[in-house]
C-alpha positions in Angstrom: 0.0 0.0 0.0 1.4 3.4 -0.9 1.7 5.9 1.9 -1.5 7.8 2.8 -0.6 10.7 4.9 -3.0 12.1 7.4 -2.5 15.6 8.7 -4.1 17.6 11.6 -3.3 20.8 13.4 -4.7 23.3 15.8 -5.6 26.9 15.0 -2.0 28.0 15.5 -0.7 25.8 12.6 -3.6 26.2 10.1 -1.4 28.1 7.6 1.4 25.6 7.8 -1.0 22.7 7.5 -2.5 24.3 4.3 1.0 24.7 2.8 1.9 21.1 3.6 -1.3 19.7 2.2 -0.8 21.6 -1.0 2.9 20.5 -1.2 2.0 16.9 -0.6 -0.6 17.0 -3.3 2.0 18.4 -5.7 4.3 15.5 -4.8 1.6 13.0 -5.7 1.1 11.9 -2.1 -2.4 10.9 -1.1 -3.3 13.2 1.8 -6.2 13.3 4.3 -6.7 16.7 6.0 -8.3 16.0 9.3 -8.8 19.6 10.2 -9.5 22.1 11.4 -10.9 23.9 8.4 -10.7 27.4 9.9 -8.4 29.4 12.2 -11.0 29.5 14.9 -9.6 28.4 18.3 -9.6 24.7 18.9 -8.0 22.3 21.4 -4.9 20.5 20.1 -5.6 17.3 22.0 -8.8 16.8 20.0 -6.9 16.9 16.7 -4.0 14.9 18.1 -6.4 12.1 19.2 -8.3 12.3 15.9 -5.0 11.8 14.0 -3.8 9.0 16.3 -7.1 7.1 15.8 -6.8 7.5 12.1 -3.3 6.0 12.1 -4.3 3.3 14.5 -7.3 2.3 12.4 -5.1 1.8 9.3 -6.8 4.6 7.4 -3.3 6.2 6.9 0.2 4.9 7.1 1.9 8.1 8.2 0.8 11.2 10.0 1.7 14.9 10.5 0.7 16.6 13.7 1.0 20.4 13.9 0.4 23.0 16.6 2.2 26.1 17.8 5.2 24.4 19.4 4.5 20.8 18.2 4.8 19.6 21.8 1.2 19.4 22.9 -0.1 17.7 19.9 2.8 15.2 19.9 1.9 14.3 23.5 -1.7 13.8 22.5 -0.8 11.5 19.5 1.6 9.5 21.6 -1.3 8.6 24.0 -2.3 6.0 21.4 0.0 2.9 21.7 -0.2 2.4 17.9 1.5 5.7 17.3 5.2 6.7 17.6 5.1 10.5 17.1 8.4 12.3 17.0 8.7 16.1 17.4 11.2 17.2 14.7 12.7 20.5 13.7 15.1 19.6 10.9 15.6 17.0 8.2 18.1 15.0 10.2 15.7 14.6 13.2 12.9 13.6 10.8 15.2 11.0 9.1 16.4 9.5 12.4 12.8 9.4 13.7 12.0 7.0 10.8 15.3 5.2 10.6 15.9 4.5 14.3 12.5 4.9 15.9 10.1 3.7 13.2 8.0 6.9 13.8 4.7 6.8 12.0 3.9 10.4 12.9 6.0 13.5 13.0 5.0 16.7 14.9 6.2 20.2 14.1 5.7 23.6 15.7 4.4 26.2 13.3 5.7 29.0 15.6 9.2 27.4 15.5 9.9 26.4 12.0 9.0 27.8 8.6 7.3 26.3 5.6 10.6 25.4 3.8 12.0 23.6 6.9 8.7 21.8 7.5 8.8 20.6 3.8 12.3 19.3 4.3 11.3 17.5 7.5 8.3 15.9 5.8 10.3 14.9 2.7 13.0 13.2 4.9 10.3 11.5 7.0 8.5 10.1 3.9 11.7 9.0 2.1 13.3 7.2 5.0 12.7 3.5 5.7 12.9 2.0 9.2 16.4 0.5 9.5 15.3 -2.5 11.6 18.1 -4.6 13.0 19.2 -3.5 16.5 16.4 -1.0 16.6 13.6 -3.6 16.4 14.2 -4.7 20.0 13.8 -1.1 21.2 10.7 -0.4 19.2 9.1 -3.6 20.6 9.7 -2.2 24.1 7.9 1.0 23.1 4.9 -1.1 22.1 4.7 -2.9 25.5 6.5 -0.7 28.1 7.1 -2.0 31.5 7.7 0.7 34.0 8.5 -1.6 36.8 11.6 -3.1 35.2 15.0 -1.6 35.7 17.4 -1.6 32.8 19.6 -4.7 32.5 
């Protein structure tokens, strides 16, 4: 299945979301804009949860979460155990999020990075495969964390 990218934001990132939706379409990527549709004030957890549920249900293979800082919406997305959302701010962090952490969602802060850097992050995220190998054991631990165990 080709990547379907779902994208959601809060009101602070509505312009960045629109620019990325347009850019993804120009790249031939199938994109689902999960809202919001206007710059009216909304709560980022609502859109983070909506995006996470969309990913978890298999309706999209990758996601982009946007808010003013990227922090709040990334926390919301990561509440869903099917999601590994990484807050990124440059192409290298986006590449490593995929390569080492098998991130299926990236978060960015519209007040912190510009459209060009956001495109670079998204391009790196979409182009990078998960490396597997030694990283697989660590990703498995993220899917079933045990907070009682001490590191070996």
